[in-house]
C-alpha positions in Angstrom: 0.0 0.3 -0.1 1.2 3.6 -0.6 1.2 6.2 1.6 -0.1 9.9 2.0 0.8 12.9 4.0 -2.7 14.3 5.4 -3.4 17.6 7.4 -5.0 16.9 10.7 -7.0 20.0 10.7 -10.4 19.1 11.2 -9.0 17.6 14.3 -7.1 20.6 15.6 -10.3 22.7 15.0 -12.5 20.3 17.0 -9.7 20.3 20.0 -10.0 24.2 20.1 -14.0 24.6 19.0 -13.0 26.7 16.2 -14.4 26.9 12.8 -12.8 27.5 9.7 -13.4 31.0 10.2 -11.6 31.1 13.3 -8.5 30.2 11.6 -9.0 32.2 8.6 -9.2 35.4 11.2 -5.7 34.1 13.0 -3.7 33.7 10.0 -3.2 35.1 6.8 -4.6 32.3 4.9 -7.8 32.6 2.5 -11.4 30.9 3.1 -10.7 29.3 0.1 -7.7 28.0 1.2 -8.2 26.9 4.8 -11.3 25.0 3.0 -8.8 23.1 0.9 -6.7 22.3 3.1 -9.6 21.0 5.8 -11.2 19.1 3.0 -8.1 17.4 1.8 -8.5 19.2 -1.8 -5.2 20.8 -1.4 -2.2 18.8 -2.9 0.7 20.3 -1.8 1.0 22.7 1.3 3.5 26.1 0.5 5.7 26.6 3.6 4.3 30.0 4.5 1.0 28.0 4.7 2.7 25.5 7.1 4.2 28.4 9.1 0.7 30.2 9.4 -0.8 26.8 10.8 2.0 26.1 13.1 1.5 29.7 15.0 -2.1 29.7 14.7 -2.2 26.1 16.6 0.9 27.0 18.5 2.5 23.4 16.9 5.6 21.9 18.7 5.8 18.8 16.9 5.0 18.3 13.4 3.2 15.2 14.2 0.4 17.2 15.7 -0.3 18.9 12.1 0.3 15.9 10.1 -0.5 12.3 9.8 0.7 9.3 7.7 -1.9 7.1 6.1 -2.0 3.9 4.3 -4.3 4.5 0.8 -5.2 2.0 -1.6 -3.4 2.4 -4.9 -6.2 1.2 -6.8 -8.5 3.6 -5.7 
């Protein structure tokens, strides 16, 4: 099986009782960018976006932000 990196934004938002709009307000990210990241539609993550998320969520370990999942290569 192949592996993919996934953002844990839904979990991080829920842990803080934030909505997507709260994250937009705490970062320089657009509403669309946040929505795309939360809904796993963004295929790459610019460094500045990662830095915005790290600061907004006060991340100290990248495992808080990302997870590695196995995916079926046939689907």
